[in-house]
C-alpha positions in Angstrom: 0.0 0.0 0.0 1.4 3.4 -0.9 2.1 6.2 1.6 -0.6 8.3 -0.1 -3.2 5.6 0.5 -2.1 5.1 4.0 -2.3 8.8 4.8 -5.9 9.5 3.7 -6.8 9.9 7.4 -4.1 12.6 8.1 -6.6 15.5 8.0 -8.7 13.6 10.6 -5.7 13.3 12.9 -5.1 17.1 12.7 -8.8 17.7 13.3 -8.6 15.4 16.4 -5.7 17.4 17.6 -7.5 20.7 17.3 -10.6 19.2 19.0 -8.4 17.9 21.8 -7.0 21.4 22.4 -10.5 22.9 22.6 -12.3 20.2 24.6 -9.5 18.9 26.9 -7.4 22.0 27.5 -9.0 25.4 26.8 -12.6 24.8 27.8 -11.9 22.9 31.1 -9.3 25.6 32.0 -11.9 28.4 31.4 -14.5 26.5 33.4 -12.1 25.9 36.3 -11.2 29.6 36.5 -15.0 30.4 36.2 -15.8 27.9 39.0 -13.1 29.5 41.3 -14.5 32.9 40.5 -18.1 31.8 41.3 -16.8 29.8 44.4 -18.7 26.7 43.1 -16.8 24.0 45.0 -18.5 20.9 43.5 -17.6 21.9 39.9 -14.1 22.8 41.1 -13.7 19.4 42.6 -14.8 17.6 39.5 -12.6 19.6 37.2 -9.6 19.0 39.5 -10.3 15.3 39.2 -10.6 15.8 35.4 -7.2 17.5 35.2 -5.6 14.7 37.1 -7.0 12.1 34.8 -6.4 14.2 31.6 -2.8 14.7 32.5 -2.2 11.3 30.8 -2.9 13.1 27.5 0.0 15.5 28.2 2.2 12.5 28.8 1.0 11.1 25.5 2.4 14.2 23.7 5.9 13.6 25.1 5.8 9.9 24.3 4.8 10.8 20.7 7.6 13.3 20.4 10.0 10.3 20.8 7.8 8.0 18.6 7.2 5.7 21.5 4.8 2.7 20.8 3.5 3.2 24.4 1.8 6.4 23.2 -0.9 4.5 21.4 -1.9 2.5 24.5 -1.7 5.6 26.7 -3.8 7.6 24.3 -6.5 5.0 24.2 -6.5 4.6 28.0 -6.5 8.4 28.5 -9.4 9.0 26.2 -11.3 6.2 27.8 -10.7 7.4 31.4 -11.9 11.0 30.8 -15.6 10.2 30.3 -15.5 7.9 33.3 -13.9 10.6 35.5 -16.6 13.0 34.5 -19.6 10.8 35.3 -18.5 8.2 37.8 -18.8 10.2 41.1 -22.3 9.6 42.6 -22.0 12.3 45.3 -20.6 14.9 42.9 -23.3 14.2 40.3 -26.0 14.7 42.9 -24.5 18.0 44.0 -24.2 19.3 40.4 -27.8 18.3 39.7 -28.9 20.4 42.8 -27.1 23.5 41.6 -29.3 26.3 40.3 -29.6 26.6 36.5 -27.1 29.4 36.0 -24.6 29.9 33.2 -21.7 28.1 34.9 -23.8 25.0 35.5 -25.2 25.0 32.0 -21.8 25.6 30.4 -20.2 22.9 32.5 -22.9 20.3 31.6 -22.6 21.2 27.9 -18.9 20.7 28.1 -19.1 17.5 30.0 -21.4 16.0 27.4 -19.4 17.3 24.5 -16.1 16.1 25.9 -17.5 12.7 26.8 -18.7 12.2 23.2 -15.5 13.5 21.8 -13.2 11.3 23.9 -15.3 8.2 23.3 -15.1 8.7 19.5 -11.4 9.5 19.8 -10.7 6.4 21.8 -12.6 4.3 19.2 -10.5 5.9 16.4 -7.3 4.9 18.1 -8.3 1.2 18.3 -7.2 0.3 14.7 -3.8 1.9 15.4 -3.1 -0.1 18.6 -1.2 -2.6 16.5 1.5 0.2 16.3 2.2 -0.5 20.0 3.5 -4.0 19.2 4.4 -3.8 15.6 6.7 -0.8 15.7 6.1 2.9 14.7 8.3 3.3 11.7 5.6 3.1 9.1 3.8 6.2 7.8 0.6 4.6 9.0 1.8 4.9 12.6 3.9 8.0 12.4 1.0 10.1 11.0 -0.3 10.3 14.7 3.0 11.8 15.8 2.9 14.9 13.6 0.8 17.2 15.8 3.1 16.3 18.7 6.1 17.1 16.5 4.6 20.5 15.8 4.3 21.1 19.6 7.9 20.0 19.9 9.2 22.4 17.3 7.2 25.2 18.9 8.0 24.7 22.6 11.0 22.4 22.8 13.1 23.0 19.7 16.3 23.1 21.8 15.6 19.8 23.5 16.3 16.3 22.3 13.2 14.2 21.5 14.8 11.2 23.2 15.0 13.3 26.5 11.4 14.4 26.2 10.3 10.9 25.5 12.1 9.8 28.6 10.2 12.4 30.6 7.0 11.0 29.1 7.9 7.4 30.2 8.7 8.6 33.7 5.4 10.5 33.8 3.6 7.4 32.6 5.2 5.3 35.4 4.2 7.8 38.1 0.6 8.1 36.6 0.3 4.3 36.5 1.4 3.9 40.1 -1.0 6.6 41.3 -3.9 5.1 39.3 -3.2 1.6 40.7 -3.1 3.1 44.2 -6.4 4.8 43.7 -8.1 1.7 42.1 -6.9 -0.7 44.7 -6.9 1.4 47.9 -9.2 4.4 47.6 -11.9 3.0 45.3 -11.9 -0.3 47.1 -12.7 1.5 50.4 -15.1 4.2 49.3 -16.5 3.2 45.9 -18.3 5.8 43.8 -18.1 8.2 46.8 -14.3 8.3 46.7 -12.9 11.7 45.9 -9.5 11.8 44.3 -7.1 13.6 46.6 -9.3 13.4 49.7 -7.8 11.8 52.8 
């Protein structure tokens, strides 16, 4: 198969990158600042949980800079965890439902639905490329996913070596995985859907 045939999906990858910036970075940041300004603690809490979970997507960017096969698995897991993190918490959901119908609540609910749909579709889109995690990333079919991260690299880290940034990504992935395992085994096992990330 020619490279041209393999890369028919390249515009879709760039569209996914742009949507990721909007839905997973800019909008939740605006909502978090808005929630702090309005002193809406429950939305603050859920957004802080979101940012902890979504930090895996930042790790993915650094893995992709070094063309790491792990980036495909981490991307799929990260996109899958985000909708779970936004809807899982029974106590938070109840408190949000009890909030008055003001612009912050309506904006947050619209973002939560939109982001959940986007991340679910994005995770599904990655599934055909999970073979790159075991078969190597040297083909154009796999490397097409790295181009947005390489643009980020050229813009923000042009003076750093890709191998070093990829190593940072691997270290970040290890720390993230250990924290996630701790939460799943210890916190969630004790408190279930009422467990709050970061609460003691």
